[in-house]
N, C-alpha and C positions, 0 to 999 in steps of 0.2 A: 413664465412670467414675462411682461412686459418690462416691467421696471427693472433697472440696472442696479445691484446693490453691489456695495463695495466687499469684498469676502474678509474683510477685516473691521477690527474697532479701534478709534483713534483715542491714545491714552497721553498723548501730549499735543499740544498747539504752539504756534508760532504766530505771532500777532504780525499783521500786514498793515503797512502805514500808507493811508490813503492819501494821494495828493491830487491836487487841481491839474487841469489841462493846461494852465498858464505856468504851473511848476516845470511840468513835465516839457513843454515847448522848450525852457530856460535849460533843462538839465541835459536834453539831447543837442541842443546847440553848442553848449560847453563841452560836450564828449565828442566835438565833430561830427555829428549826426553817423555815430556808429555805436551801434547797441552794446559791442563788447566793452566801451568805454564806460558806461556807464556805472555809478554807484548800485549794488544790487539793492539797497534799501529805499532807492528811489523807483523800484520797480514792483507795481502791484501782483501781476499774475508773471512767473517768469518759465516763458516756454522757449528760452534759447537754447536749450539741450537737456537731453535725458541722461547725459554722461556724470555721474557722480552726484545727481541731485534727488536720487531716489530718498525715501524713508525707511530706515531700517527697522527691523521688526523685535519685538522684545526678546525672541530667541536670539538673535543678532548679538543685540546690548548685553545679553547674559554671557554669551559666548566670549564678548570683549573681555571680561572679567577674569577668564580662564587665560587669556593671551600670556605666552611665556616668551619674554624678550630676551633669551641668552643668543648671543652673538651667532652661534654654531650649532646646528642639530637641535633647534628646539623642537619640541613637540607639536608645537602650532603649524609649522611646515609640514610635518608628516601628516597631520588631519586634513591641511590644505591640500596636499598631494593626493591624498586618498579620494578627497571629494571630486577633483578632477578629472583623476583616471576612471572614477567609478562612470562616469558619461564620455570622456575624451582618452580611451586609452593609450595614449602616447607613452613611449618608454621615458623621455625625458620632460621635466617639468621644471622651468625655470621662473622663479617669481621677478616682476618687475614692479615699478611704483604705478606706471599705467602703460596703456596700451601702445601709445607711440615710442615708449623705450623699448618695447618689446620688438616694435617694426624696426627701430634705428638699429639694434644688435642685429635681427634678422638679416637685413639689407648690408649691415658692414660685414658680416660674414658671408653671403651668398651672392651679392651684387658686386659690380664694378663698373667702370668706364665702358661704354660701349655695348652692356648688357641692356636685354629689353625684359621688362616685366609685364606680361598680359593679366589683364583682371576681366570683369564683368564691368565692375567700374570702380577704378581707386576713389577711396575718401579722401579729404584734403591732406590728413598727417600723413597715410600712405604713400601718396603721390610725392609729397614734399621728401619725405625718406629715401623714395627711390630715385627721384632727382638728386637728391644729395650726394648720393653714392656715385653720380656719376651714370647710371642708366637712365634708359627710357619706359615712362609708364603707358602704357596702351590698354584703352578701354574697349572691352569686344562684347558689349551687350545686345541682345536680341533687337531685331527692329523695332518689336512692340515696346520694348523698354524706353523708346525715345518719343512716343506718342503718349502725353498724358492723359488723353481721354481714352485708350484704349483699355476694355476691360480685361484682357488676359491676367488669367490670375497668376501668373508666375514672370512677372516681368523683369524680375531680378538675374533671369537666366542668362549665361554666357552662350555667345552665338558659337556653336560648335564647328560648323562650317570656316568660319574666319579663324578660329583657333588652330584648324585642322592646315590651313593654309600657312599661317605664321609658324606653326611649329615644323612644317616640311620645308618651309624655305630658310628658317633661322633657328633650329632646335641648338644648333652649337653654342648659341650666344642666349639662350634663354636659361637662367639657373632654376628657374620656378614659376610655375604659374599661381595666381593667386584668384581667390574666389570669394567674394565680400556676402555675408549672410548675416542680415538680410541687407539689398544693395540700398545704403544710405543716400548716396547721391541721386540715387532714380526714382527718388519718392519712398524710402522704405518697403521697397519691393521683395518677396520673397524669391528664393530660387528651389526649385522642384527638385526633388529625390532623383527623378528620372536624369536632371540636367546634372546633377552631380556626378550620379554615375557615367553619364556620356563625357563629362570633362575627364574622370578617372580613366576611363578608356584611351581617350585621345592622349593623354599623358603618359600613361603606362607603354603605349607605342613609340614612343619618343623618349622613354626613359627620363623623362621631365618630371621633379616633385610637383605635389600639390599642396599648396597651404591655405587654410581659411583664415579670412579676417570674420573673426566670430562671435564679435560682441553682443550681438542679438541672436544668437543661435535658438534661444528657448522660442523665442517670438516667431522664427522661421518654422522650427517644427511644429508650431501649433497650426500655422498655416499650411503646412504639410497636411497634417492630420485632416483640416476641414476643408480643403480644396483639392487633395490629389486623390485620384480613386484607389483603393486599396489600402488606405490608411487609417480609416475611420476608426476601425477598432483596435488600433496601435496604439500603445501608451506613449505618452511623450517623452519619459526617458528612452524608451526603446527605440524609438525614432530619431532621437539625438545619438544613440551609439551607433545607429546605422550612417547617420550624416556623416561621422568622424571616421567611420571604416573606411571610408573612401580617399581620405588625406593622408598625407606624410607628414603633415605637422599645423600649427595653428599660431596667430596671435590674438591675445585677447585682452579687450577693455574690461575690466570686471566692474567699471563703474555704470554697466548698462546692466546685461543680464546677469548680475550676481547680487544687485541690491546694494552695493557699497558705494563707498565716497571717495576710495583710493584703491587702487590696486590692478594687476593685470599680470598677463604671463606670456610668455614663449613655450611650446611644447613643440616636440618633435621626435622621430625615429632615429635619423641621421646622427651616430655618434660622434663622428670628427665633427661636424656642424654644434653640437650640444657642448662638446670641449671647448671650441672656439668661442661661443657663446658666453659660456661661464667666465672664461677669462675677460672679456669684455664687461660681463656684470660685474667683476669683482673690481675692474677700473673705475665703472661708472655709477654702479647701482649698490652693490653691497656682496656680501659673502651668498654664496647658493641658497643657503636654507632661509634667506630673507629678502634678499633681492631689492632692498630700496623700502620695504615694508616694515612696520613694526608686527610681533606676532599676534596682536590684537587683530591686525587688520587682516592678517591670514586667516584667524578663525572666524572672522565675519564672511570672508569670502565664501569659506567651507559650506557654512550653513546657508547662505544666500543661494550657493549652486543647488541644494535641495530645495529651497521654497520656492525657486524661479520656475520649476518643472511641474508645480501644483496646477492641473488643470481647471480646477475653481478659479485660481488667479488668472491664468493665461485667457479662459473665457470672458472672464470680467474686462481684462485688459484690451481684449479685442473689441467686444461691444461697445467700450467708451470710446474708442477711437471711431468706430463707426458711426454712432451718435453724433460726434461732430462732425465727420463727412457728411452726412447725411442732412444734417441742418444747414451746412454751407451751400451744398448744392441745390437744395429748395430755395435760397437766397438767390442763387443764380450765378454764385463763386465758382468759378473754374478750378476744380482739383485734381492731383493725379488718383486715377482710378484705377484698379479698386484700393479701398484703403489698406495701408498697411498695418504694421504693428505698434510703434513708438510714436508715430507722428501723424499728422495729417499736412499734405503739402500745397499749398495754393500756387497755381499758375500764373504767377504774377505778368508774364509776358503776354499771356491772352488777357487777363484782367485788364492791364494798362497798355493797349497797342499804341497810345500817344507817346509812352515811353521807350525810345528805342534801346537795344541792348546794353550799347555802351553809355547811356545816362543811365543803367542799374535800376530797371522796375523792381526788382525784388527788394534792392535797397529802399527804393522810393515806398513800396507798400509796408516794409518793416517798420521805418520811421514814424509813419503816419499812425500806422498801429499803436506804436506807444504812445505817441502824443494822444491818440484818441482817448485810450483808456488803460495806459501804464503797462500794456501788456509787451513783453520783451519775446520776438522771435528770432529766428536766424535768416539770413537769404543765403539760398543755395544755389549759386548761379553764375554769371559772368564777374561780381566781385570776388568770389570764392575761387574760380577755376578761370578765369578771362585771360590773367598773365601766362605767356607761355615761356618754357626755359631758355630762351633766346633773348627775353624782356621786350619782347612785343605783346599787344593785346588783340584777343577777337572775343567774341560773343561766345558764350559757352552755349552747349547744346538746349538747356532749358535755363529758366531763370525762375526761380521757386522760391517760396517763403516756408520755411518749417515751422510748425507748430509742433515741438516736441514736448511731450507731455510727461513730467517725471512721475517715477511709479510711487504709488500709495501716498502721493502728496496732495493732491487738488481732488475736490469733490464736484458731483454734478452742476451744483451752482456757480461754481468757479467757471465751468465750462461754457453754461448757460451766458454767463457775464462776456466771454470771449465770442461767442456766437452774434450777441448783440452789438458789441464793439465793432466786428465785422462788418454787420449789416448797416450800419450808420455810415462806415467808411464806403460800402458799396453804391450810396446813393450820391456820392460826390466822387468818385472815382476818377472821373475825366479830368478833375482840377488839381490832382496831386503831382507835384513836380518831380522832375528827375535830378540826378547828381552828378558831380565830378568828382575824381579824386584828387586832393589836395595835397596829401604825401602818403607814401605807401613804403613798407619795406621789401626786401628782395624776396622774402619767402614767406607764404602765409599770410598774404597782406591783409586779409579779411579781418584778423584779430585786432591790428592795432591800425590800421588805414583812419584818415580823417579826409571828410569830404566837405563839399561846398553845394550849397542847394543851387539849381538853375532857376533862373527866373521864368 
């Protein structure tokens, strides 16, 4: 059938406050032209992130009622642990309140000043946690991943030759290699199974552990199933198990591919690192069998991990993304191709060539989209990645605007409204102004910076 239907029914609704363009212009001005500073009830369609914004299922809400809140040894933890190990059979599973906490613990244990952590592309919190440890974060994505228009199916892949050179020259200061699946910074692009095996082989030669930043693992697995030869008849759970068989550990934000509003974990096989991680966990998150989460959250994660690998859902999810991407392409809006799993990324630098990277074309487009239709999106470009460890600034490789679709939240009519708003902006794109930063923090500036509009 050509019609995309949601493979679920809606049992509860939440009202959206409809605002005027004048109200939105006032709201964004008072927010310092930063979408993160807006009150969410002033947003009509919230595509800022798919992290923690999913709708939980009836099964998950039912599981929450079974949550056991014992401080130590809760049965909810053991159900959570079994669900993780069913798909990702690591020896040690350490819950955290969200993914960045897992990153902080991992890099506190494994990294130090002078170390280097390579990845296909580090995302914002990963890079910040690497740099906070004193280490250097290096991106080694393939050349195709740097070209938004390239249709290569696995643009999230790591450059194996570059990784080989780096490990050959400096493996003694590389405590681990990270692989982000899917590659969020590069446009939500997947990593192929062939590339995972290749990274594993290079790491094994130099005896360097391989970790995944795996928050969208199920979407990556489904894209392997539909794009990589030899996997069409393999089930998604089996693809997931093979993916993780090549890794020594992982960090996870369960707020993405586990359908929950909070939670994450660190999983690994190294017992010494696990002992150190649990000591830090107790200091900062909580006892090892709850790790900053309530028992009910652990129950919801366990059920979400079963639901996320359902192929009916993943087929619908990918078709919905393709629907949005195809519509924007018909309008003439440049996007990152091929469309990935959790978002459509607009190439703002190409769309707005009159705005130079250091005037933040991604921020300009995101602000205009909010004023036009009350749609909140996220800049992934020079605002997010332009500040260097020494405090200087340079243009990021890409200036993108991410339209991240929360799971099981919006319907096709919401997406059609987004398309209509972007089409309206496309007709006046040459009139959009750039921005400059009025105030910024030292790390992760995009969350709280304030901007001024350029004349």
